[in-house]
C-alpha positions as CSV (number, residue, x, y, z in Angstrom):
1,M,11.8,-24.2,-26.4
2,H,10.5,-27.6,-25.7
3,C,11.2,-30.3,-28.2
4,P,7.7,-32.3,-28.2
5,R,6.3,-28.9,-29.5
6,V,8.6,-29.0,-32.3
7,K,9.5,-32.5,-33.2
8,R,7.6,-33.8,-36.1
9,T,7.8,-35.5,-39.4
10,I,7.7,-33.3,-42.5
11,T,5.1,-34.7,-45.0
12,A,3.3,-33.1,-47.7
13,T,3.9,-29.3,-46.7
14,G,5.5,-28.2,-50.0
15,I,9.1,-29.2,-48.5
16,T,11.3,-32.0,-50.1
17,S,14.3,-32.9,-48.0
18,P,16.6,-36.0,-47.9
19,R,16.2,-36.0,-44.0
20,L,12.5,-36.1,-42.6
21,A,13.2,-36.8,-39.1
22,I,13.6,-33.5,-37.3
23,R,16.1,-34.0,-34.3
24,C,15.6,-32.0,-31.2
25,A,19.2,-31.4,-31.0
26,A,19.6,-30.1,-34.3
27,L,16.8,-27.6,-33.8
28,L,18.2,-26.4,-30.7
29,A,21.4,-25.8,-32.2
30,L,20.2,-23.6,-35.3
31,A,17.1,-22.0,-33.6
32,A,19.0,-19.0,-32.7
33,P,19.3,-17.4,-36.2
34,A,15.6,-17.7,-36.6
35,F,14.6,-14.3,-35.9
36,A,18.1,-12.6,-36.0
37,H,16.7,-9.1,-37.0
38,H,14.7,-9.4,-33.8
39,S,17.9,-10.2,-31.7
40,P,16.4,-13.5,-30.2
41,A,19.3,-13.6,-27.8
42,S,18.2,-10.5,-26.1
43,F,14.2,-11.5,-25.9
44,D,12.9,-14.4,-23.8
45,R,10.5,-16.0,-26.7
46,S,9.4,-18.9,-24.4
47,S,7.6,-15.9,-22.1
48,E,4.9,-13.4,-22.9
49,I,4.0,-10.0,-21.2
50,V,1.2,-7.7,-21.9
51,V,1.9,-3.9,-21.7
52,Q,-1.0,-1.5,-21.5
53,G,-0.5,2.2,-22.1
54,T,-0.7,5.3,-24.4
55,V,1.3,5.5,-27.5
56,A,3.9,8.1,-26.9
57,A,6.1,7.8,-30.2
58,V,6.3,5.7,-33.5
59,S,9.3,5.2,-35.7
60,W,8.1,3.8,-38.7
61,R,11.2,2.4,-40.2
62,N,12.8,-0.6,-42.1
63,P,14.1,-3.0,-41.2
64,H,12.3,-2.3,-37.9
65,I,9.3,-0.1,-36.5
66,Y,9.7,1.1,-32.6
67,L,6.6,2.0,-30.8
68,T,7.1,3.7,-27.3
69,L,4.2,3.4,-24.9
70,E,3.7,5.6,-21.8
71,T,2.7,2.9,-19.2
72,V,2.5,2.2,-15.5
73,A,5.9,1.8,-13.7
74,P,6.4,-0.9,-11.0
75,D,6.2,1.9,-8.4
76,G,3.0,3.1,-9.7
77,G,4.2,6.1,-11.3
78,T,4.8,6.3,-15.3
79,M,7.5,5.2,-17.5
80,L,8.1,4.9,-21.3
81,Q,8.3,1.5,-22.6
82,D,10.0,0.8,-25.7
83,V,8.8,-1.9,-28.1
84,E,10.6,-3.5,-31.1
85,V,8.3,-4.3,-34.1
86,G,8.9,-6.0,-37.2
87,P,9.9,-4.5,-40.6
88,A,7.3,-2.0,-42.2
89,A,7.7,-3.9,-45.4
90,S,6.8,-7.2,-43.9
91,L,3.8,-6.2,-41.7
92,Q,2.1,-3.8,-44.3
93,P,1.0,-6.9,-46.0
94,L,-0.6,-8.3,-43.2
95,G,-2.5,-5.3,-42.2
96,L,-0.3,-3.0,-40.1
97,T,-0.2,0.3,-41.7
98,R,1.3,3.7,-40.5
99,D,-2.2,4.8,-39.8
100,A,-3.0,1.7,-37.3
101,L,-0.2,3.3,-35.0
102,T,-1.5,6.6,-33.8
103,V,0.2,8.8,-31.0
104,G,-2.2,9.3,-28.2
105,E,-4.2,6.5,-28.7
106,R,-4.6,3.7,-25.9
107,V,-3.6,0.0,-26.9
108,S,-2.7,-3.5,-25.4
109,V,0.6,-5.0,-26.6
110,R,1.4,-8.7,-26.2
111,A,5.1,-9.1,-26.2
112,N,8.3,-11.1,-25.4
113,P,10.3,-9.8,-22.4
114,N,13.6,-8.6,-22.1
115,R,16.2,-11.1,-20.7
116,S,17.7,-8.1,-19.0
117,G,14.9,-7.4,-17.3
118,P,12.0,-4.7,-16.7
119,G,12.5,-1.4,-18.4
120,R,14.5,-2.6,-21.3
121,T,13.1,-2.9,-25.2
122,V,10.6,-5.7,-25.6
123,M,9.7,-7.3,-28.6
124,G,6.1,-6.9,-30.0
125,I,4.1,-9.7,-31.0
126,D,0.7,-8.2,-31.7
127,M,-1.3,-5.2,-30.6
128,T,-5.0,-4.6,-29.5
129,K,-6.9,-1.5,-29.8
130,A,-9.6,0.1,-27.6
131,D,-12.3,-0.8,-30.5
132,G,-11.1,-4.6,-30.5
133,S,-9.1,-4.7,-33.6
134,V,-6.0,-6.7,-33.7
135,Y,-2.9,-5.8,-35.6
136,P,0.4,-7.9,-36.1
137,L,3.7,-6.5,-34.6
138,H,5.7,-9.7,-35.7
139,V,5.0,-12.0,-38.6
140,S,3.9,-14.4,-35.9
141,G,1.2,-12.3,-34.4
142,R,-2.5,-12.3,-34.8
143,R,-4.2,-10.2,-37.3
144,T,-7.4,-10.1,-39.4
145,L,-6.8,-12.0,-42.6
146,P,-7.7,-10.1,-45.7
147,P,-10.6,-11.1,-48.0
148,P,-9.9,-13.6,-50.7
149,P,-7.5,-12.2,-53.5
150,P,-9.1,-11.3,-57.1
151,E,-8.4,-13.4,-59.9
152,A,-5.2,-12.3,-62.0
153,E,-4.7,-12.2,-65.5
154,S,-1.1,-13.5,-65.6
155,L,2.0,-13.4,-63.5
156,A,2.3,-9.8,-63.8
157,G,1.3,-7.5,-61.0
158,S,1.7,-7.2,-57.1
159,W,2.0,-10.2,-55.0
160,A,2.7,-11.2,-51.5
161,P,3.3,-14.3,-49.6
162,L,1.8,-14.8,-46.2
163,P,4.6,-15.7,-43.6
164,D,3.9,-19.5,-43.3
165,S,6.7,-20.3,-46.1
166,F,9.3,-18.2,-44.3
167,M,8.7,-19.5,-41.1
168,R,8.7,-23.1,-42.4
169,L,11.9,-22.5,-43.9
170,F,13.3,-22.0,-40.3
171,R,11.0,-24.5,-38.5
172,E,11.3,-27.4,-40.6
173,V,13.7,-27.2,-43.3
174,V,16.9,-25.6,-41.6
175,P,17.1,-28.7,-39.0
176,T,17.3,-31.4,-41.7
177,L,19.6,-29.6,-44.0
178,P,22.4,-31.9,-45.2
179,V,25.1,-29.4,-44.5
180,T,28.9,-30.1,-44.9
181,A,31.1,-30.3,-42.2
182,A,32.7,-26.7,-43.3
183,T,29.1,-25.3,-43.5
184,R,28.3,-26.7,-40.0
185,E,31.5,-25.1,-38.7
186,A,30.6,-21.5,-40.4
187,M,27.1,-21.7,-38.6
188,A,28.6,-21.7,-35.3
189,D,30.5,-18.3,-35.8
190,R,27.6,-16.1,-34.3
191,T,29.8,-13.2,-34.9
192,T,29.6,-13.1,-38.7
193,L,25.8,-14.0,-38.4
194,V,25.0,-10.8,-36.4
195,A,27.5,-8.6,-38.6
196,A,25.4,-9.9,-41.6
197,E,22.1,-8.9,-40.1
198,A,23.3,-5.3,-39.1
199,T,23.2,-4.1,-42.6
200,C,20.8,-2.8,-45.3
201,I,21.7,-5.5,-47.7
202,A,19.1,-7.7,-48.9
203,Y,18.8,-11.4,-48.4
204,P,19.4,-13.4,-51.6
205,Q,17.1,-16.3,-52.9
206,P,15.5,-18.3,-51.1
207,M,14.9,-16.0,-48.1
208,L,14.4,-13.0,-50.4
209,T,11.4,-14.9,-52.4
210,L,10.0,-16.3,-49.1
211,I,9.7,-13.2,-47.1
212,S,6.4,-12.0,-46.8
213,V,6.9,-8.4,-48.5
214,Q,5.2,-7.0,-51.5
215,R,6.8,-7.7,-54.9
216,S,5.7,-6.7,-58.5
217,I,6.5,-8.5,-61.5
218,E,6.7,-6.8,-64.8
219,I,6.7,-9.1,-68.0
220,E,8.5,-8.2,-71.2
221,D,9.3,-9.9,-74.3
222,S,13.1,-10.3,-73.5
223,R,12.8,-10.2,-69.6
224,V,10.7,-10.5,-66.7
225,T,11.7,-8.2,-63.8
226,I,10.7,-8.9,-60.1
227,R,10.9,-6.1,-57.7
228,F,10.9,-6.5,-53.8
229,D,9.9,-4.2,-51.2
230,W,13.0,-5.2,-49.3
231,M,16.4,-3.3,-49.5
232,D,15.5,-2.2,-53.2
233,A,16.2,-5.9,-54.5
234,E,15.5,-6.5,-57.8
235,Q,15.8,-9.8,-59.9
236,V,16.0,-9.8,-63.8
237,I,15.4,-12.7,-65.4
238,H,16.7,-12.7,-69.1
239,L,14.3,-14.6,-71.5
240,D,16.4,-13.9,-74.5
241,L,19.3,-16.4,-73.2
242,T,19.4,-19.8,-73.2
243,E,22.8,-20.1,-71.4
244,H,24.5,-17.9,-68.8
245,P,27.6,-16.0,-70.1
246,A,31.0,-17.4,-69.3
247,D,32.2,-14.1,-67.9
248,I,29.4,-13.3,-65.4
249,E,30.3,-11.1,-62.5
250,P,28.9,-12.8,-59.1
251,S,26.4,-10.6,-57.4
252,L,23.8,-10.8,-54.4
253,L,21.0,-12.1,-56.6
254,G,22.8,-13.8,-59.1
255,H,22.4,-14.2,-62.8
256,S,19.0,-15.4,-63.9
257,I,17.8,-16.9,-67.2
258,G,14.2,-18.0,-67.8
259,R,12.0,-19.8,-70.1
260,W,8.5,-20.7,-70.4
261,E,7.3,-24.4,-69.9
262,G,3.5,-23.6,-70.8
263,D,2.1,-21.0,-68.2
264,T,5.1,-21.7,-65.8
265,L,8.1,-19.6,-65.8
266,V,11.2,-21.5,-64.9
267,V,14.1,-19.6,-63.6
268,D,17.6,-20.7,-63.6
269,T,20.2,-18.6,-61.4
270,V,23.8,-18.9,-60.8
271,A,27.0,-16.8,-60.0
272,Y,25.8,-15.8,-56.7
273,T,28.2,-14.3,-54.4
274,P,28.7,-16.2,-50.9
275,H,26.4,-14.9,-48.3
276,R,26.0,-15.7,-44.6
277,Q,22.5,-16.6,-45.2
278,G,22.3,-17.7,-48.6
279,I,21.4,-21.2,-48.2
280,A,18.8,-20.4,-45.3
281,H,18.4,-18.8,-41.9
282,G,21.7,-18.9,-40.6
283,V,23.1,-21.2,-43.2
284,P,25.8,-19.8,-45.4
285,S,26.1,-20.3,-49.2
286,T,29.4,-20.7,-51.3
287,A,30.2,-19.5,-55.0
288,A,28.8,-23.0,-56.1
289,K,25.3,-22.1,-55.3
290,R,22.7,-22.4,-57.9
291,T,18.9,-21.9,-57.7
292,I,15.8,-23.1,-59.9
293,E,12.9,-21.4,-59.3
294,R,9.1,-22.3,-60.8
295,L,6.4,-19.7,-61.0
296,T,2.8,-20.9,-61.9
297,L,-0.4,-19.1,-61.8
298,S,-2.8,-21.3,-59.8
299,E,-5.9,-22.8,-61.3
300,D,-8.0,-20.3,-59.4
301,R,-5.9,-17.4,-60.9
302,R,-5.4,-16.1,-57.2
303,H,-2.0,-17.0,-56.4
304,I,1.4,-17.8,-57.6
305,D,2.6,-21.4,-56.9
306,Y,6.2,-20.7,-56.1
307,Q,9.0,-23.6,-55.9
308,I,12.7,-23.2,-55.4
309,T,15.5,-25.9,-55.3
310,V,18.5,-24.8,-53.8
311,E,22.0,-26.6,-54.5
312,D,25.4,-25.7,-53.4
313,A,28.0,-28.4,-53.6
314,G,30.2,-26.3,-51.2
315,A,27.6,-26.0,-48.5
316,L,25.2,-29.0,-49.1
317,S,25.6,-32.7,-49.7
318,E,22.1,-32.7,-51.6
319,P,19.9,-30.0,-53.0
320,Y,16.7,-29.1,-51.0
321,T,13.1,-27.7,-52.6
322,I,10.5,-25.9,-50.7
323,G,7.4,-24.3,-52.1
324,A,5.3,-21.1,-51.2
325,S,2.2,-19.5,-52.3
326,W,2.2,-15.7,-53.3
327,D,-1.3,-14.2,-53.0
328,Y,-2.2,-11.8,-55.6
329,R,-2.2,-8.6,-54.0
330,P,-3.2,-5.6,-56.4
331,D,-4.1,-3.6,-53.6
332,L,-0.5,-3.3,-52.3
333,T,2.2,-0.9,-53.2
334,P,6.1,-0.7,-51.7
335,S,6.1,0.6,-48.2
336,G,8.3,3.5,-49.6
337,E,10.7,3.1,-46.3
338,P,14.1,2.9,-47.2
339,C,16.4,0.8,-44.7
340,D,17.8,2.9,-42.2
341,P,21.4,1.6,-41.2
342,E,21.4,3.0,-37.7
343,V,17.9,0.9,-37.4
344,A,19.5,-2.1,-38.7
345,A,22.1,-1.9,-36.1
346,R,20.2,-1.0,-33.2
347,F,19.3,-4.5,-32.1
348,M,22.8,-5.3,-31.5
349,E,23.1,-2.9,-28.7
350,D,21.5,-5.7,-26.4
351,Y,22.7,-8.7,-28.3
């Protein structure tokens, strides 16, 4: 990682933060958690290789897809090369479908090499097929953008954000977060971070609401339900309550009450259980966490303008706010792939 490439000042990017100057030292210290499900310690993200070969096997799973290519070995013979791919749930909205990965097909994969040397699993970035079509194997990979979304009648329906907001959370927000001394100390504990990633438990907000997976919104008189294609996560927003009950049992996604301000749904959530990444990538939250979300149908009716403010007196000295755009995607349905605990833990093998 080269500091001149990442050092910047945040302007009108949908982020509000009390610290705008990104310090290189802070970024280097916090960068490691960014792609934890991709075990960044195992892969050299500063280098790229190209693996050409024939698809020998495909494991279409959440939270990872694994691809095996039959390719040419250094000695001129043949070898099998394993490629770690992103989650089915987050790559499906970007165009990678099960049908795109066909056993026996010749492909070229751009990837980050394994730090342990040739023969070990590499991390796929994108894949080019013989007909020239390109598919992402990671949220940062090249892809063919979908056509503009159609118009929506309301917030109800199927939606999916592009990866930009999720990547921005890591690249621009995390390095500037005003974390407390206790939080900074907790962030340095890599063991608990890795353990948290090796599970089939969903992220809480804001990571859940920014990750590029399909989500469906159902609106009723007394509640709004948002179902995410990620570890069966479901957020229930109570419209018939004006205050949170005094005896709420804390939970992963907290207790949400909502109200309409014109066409904007405002969601107030408390009673979160502490989580190792409850504030952001690699930044733990405490029982004091609270979020305010705002969902507004855009003027062109093709997107939801989403905004979330995160406050936590136990983890942050000041709140922060980040915005995102959820595209209307009536063409998408949930991936239907449950999280496989063995696949979730597999990246730890090379950690």
